[in-house]
C-alpha positions in Angstrom: 108.6 88.7 117.5 112.5 89.6 117.2 112.0 88.2 113.0 108.8 90.7 113.1 110.6 93.2 114.5 113.6 93.4 112.3 112.3 91.8 109.0 112.0 95.0 107.2 116.0 95.4 107.6 116.5 91.7 106.2 114.5 93.2 103.1 116.0 96.2 103.3 119.7 94.9 103.1 118.7 92.1 100.6 117.4 95.1 98.3 120.6 95.8 97.8 122.9 95.2 94.3 122.8 92.4 92.6 126.7 92.8 92.9 126.6 92.9 96.4 124.6 89.9 97.0 126.7 88.1 94.4 129.8 89.8 96.2 128.4 87.6 99.1 128.4 84.5 97.9 131.5 84.2 96.1 133.2 84.8 99.5 131.1 82.2 101.3 130.9 79.6 98.7 134.1 79.8 96.8 132.4 80.7 94.0 133.6 82.8 90.8 130.3 84.3 90.2 130.7 87.5 87.3 129.0 91.2 89.3 126.9 90.6 85.7 125.1 87.1 86.8 121.3 87.6 87.1 119.6 86.8 90.4 116.4 86.1 91.6 115.0 86.6 94.6 112.3 84.5 96.1 110.5 84.9 99.8 110.2 81.9 101.7 109.2 83.3 105.6 109.8 86.8 107.4 113.2 85.4 107.8 114.5 83.6 104.9 115.5 84.4 101.5 115.9 82.0 98.4 118.0 84.0 95.6 118.6 82.1 92.3 121.8 82.8 90.3 122.5 82.5 86.8 119.7 79.8 85.4 119.5 77.1 88.6 122.0 77.4 90.9 120.1 78.7 94.5 121.5 79.7 97.4 119.0 80.3 101.1 119.9 83.0 103.8 117.8 83.0 106.9 118.6 85.3 110.0 117.9 83.5 113.8 118.0 84.3 116.8 120.3 82.2 119.2 120.9 83.0 122.9 120.5 86.9 122.7 122.9 86.7 120.0 121.9 86.8 116.1 122.7 83.9 113.6 123.1 83.7 110.1 122.1 81.1 108.1 123.7 80.4 104.8 123.3 77.5 102.6 123.7 76.2 98.5 120.7 74.6 97.7 122.6 73.3 94.7 121.2 73.0 91.0 117.1 73.2 90.4 118.4 70.1 88.0 120.8 68.3 90.8 117.6 67.7 93.1 115.3 66.8 90.5 118.0 63.5 89.9 119.6 63.1 93.1 118.4 59.8 95.0 115.8 61.7 97.9 116.4 58.5 100.6 120.6 58.6 100.2 120.7 62.9 101.0 122.6 62.5 104.0 123.6 65.9 106.3 127.6 65.5 107.0 128.7 68.3 109.8 132.6 69.0 108.7 135.6 68.2 111.6 136.6 72.0 110.6 134.9 75.0 112.5 137.3 78.1 111.7 137.2 80.8 115.3 137.3 84.9 114.6 137.1 86.6 117.8 134.2 85.3 119.6 132.7 84.6 116.7 132.7 81.3 114.9 131.5 79.9 111.8 130.3 76.2 111.9 130.8 74.2 108.5 128.3 71.8 107.4 127.1 70.3 104.1 124.7 68.5 102.5 125.9 65.2 99.9 123.3 64.5 97.4 123.6 60.3 95.5 122.6 60.5 91.9 121.2 56.5 90.1 125.5 56.6 89.0 126.9 56.6 92.3 127.7 59.7 91.7 128.0 62.3 94.3 127.9 66.3 95.4 128.4 68.3 98.4 126.5 71.5 99.0 128.3 74.0 101.5 126.0 75.7 104.2 127.7 78.3 106.4 126.6 79.1 110.2 127.5 82.1 111.0 126.8 83.3 115.1 127.8 86.9 115.8 128.8 87.6 119.3 132.1 89.7 119.6 130.1 92.4 117.4 133.0 93.7 115.2 132.3 95.2 111.7 135.7 94.2 110.9 135.1 90.5 111.5 131.9 91.0 110.0 133.5 92.1 106.9 136.6 89.4 106.6 134.3 86.5 106.2 131.6 88.2 103.8 128.9 89.3 105.3 129.2 92.8 105.9 125.4 93.6 104.4 124.4 91.9 107.6 125.9 95.1 109.7 122.7 96.3 110.8 122.0 93.7 112.7 125.4 93.8 114.1 125.2 97.0 115.1 121.8 95.6 117.1 123.7 93.4 119.0 126.2 95.9 120.1 124.0 98.6 121.7 122.0 95.7 123.3 124.4 94.2 125.0 126.5 97.4 125.5 127.4 99.6 128.8 124.6 102.9 128.4 128.0 105.5 129.7 130.1 103.1 127.0 129.9 106.1 124.7 133.4 105.4 124.1 133.5 102.0 122.8 130.1 103.3 120.5 132.4 105.5 118.8 134.7 103.1 118.2 132.5 100.6 116.3 131.0 103.3 114.3 133.5 106.2 113.2 136.4 103.3 113.4 135.5 99.6 112.7 132.4 100.3 110.5 133.8 103.0 108.8 136.9 101.1 107.7 135.0 97.8 107.1 133.0 99.6 104.9 136.0 101.3 103.0 137.5 97.5 102.8 134.1 96.6 101.1 134.4 98.9 98.9 137.5 99.1 98.0 137.2 94.5 97.2 134.0 95.5 95.1 132.1 94.1 97.8 129.5 96.7 98.2 129.0 99.8 95.8 128.8 103.5 96.8 125.5 103.4 96.7 125.0 99.5 98.7 127.9 101.6 101.4 125.2 104.4 102.1 121.8 102.5 102.1 124.1 100.4 104.9 124.1 103.6 106.9 120.6 104.4 106.2 119.4 101.0 107.8 121.4 101.3 110.4 120.0 104.6 111.3 116.4 103.7 111.2 117.2 100.6 113.5 118.8 103.0 116.1 116.4 105.7 115.7 113.3 103.0 115.8 114.1 100.6 118.6 116.1 103.2 120.7 115.0 106.6 120.6 112.9 106.3 123.5 115.8 105.6 126.0 117.5 107.8 128.0 121.0 107.9 126.2 119.6 108.5 123.3 117.6 111.8 124.7 120.8 113.8 124.8 121.0 116.3 122.6 125.1 115.4 121.9 124.0 111.7 121.7 121.8 112.3 118.7 124.1 114.9 116.8 126.7 112.2 116.8 124.4 109.2 115.3 123.2 110.9 112.6 127.1 112.3 111.8 128.3 108.9 112.5 125.3 107.7 109.7 125.4 110.6 107.7 124.9 109.4 103.3 128.1 110.7 102.0 126.9 112.5 98.5 130.2 113.1 96.9 131.1 109.2 97.6 127.7 108.6 95.3 128.7 111.9 93.2 132.8 110.3 92.3 132.6 107.2 93.2 135.3 106.0 92.0 137.7 109.2 93.4 
């Protein structure tokens, strides 16, 4: 049910610029692809997409729901040719001993090891990020700013209806700063920034438009202003 209701967000997120997708892969997997790399997309399920960077390197992303929390699964699938030449019976999954914590969010690191006939091995990392503290700044730090709409959903689902100060801080302070940092790093284009805000706005109206707290005209005006498109940034992206 969760995926059926939110699959459209995943589709719009992965329809952002190739630059945004490449930079997310670089930060998650410590690669160094250029923004000009060609990227192909292949939807595998409603909650899963495969990306091929360059001619052979593949990555898989999934959105999951675990105990009321959103979980991002990102896996380096390696080269098409590497899987073809590896010894299938020797493929093993190894959990890395290191778990990186940031706030209540935590990132678990796993890996898949491929063994080839000449005994050479290639280790492919997997990242599983569980989002619990709903901080846009923390999301940006771990390279997943593209999943901001899912983070906003988690925040709204778990906030008290009278915690307007917290919602304002999320939207007007943390979210704006996280987008500004991502844009400054080149993780997002100016257009990507605006598209992310539009996805967030569509999610709010689609899922919460009939909620009592959204019937307040002042709240509606606030949400529209907070998630409005900044046309000046699109027209003059380098100012």
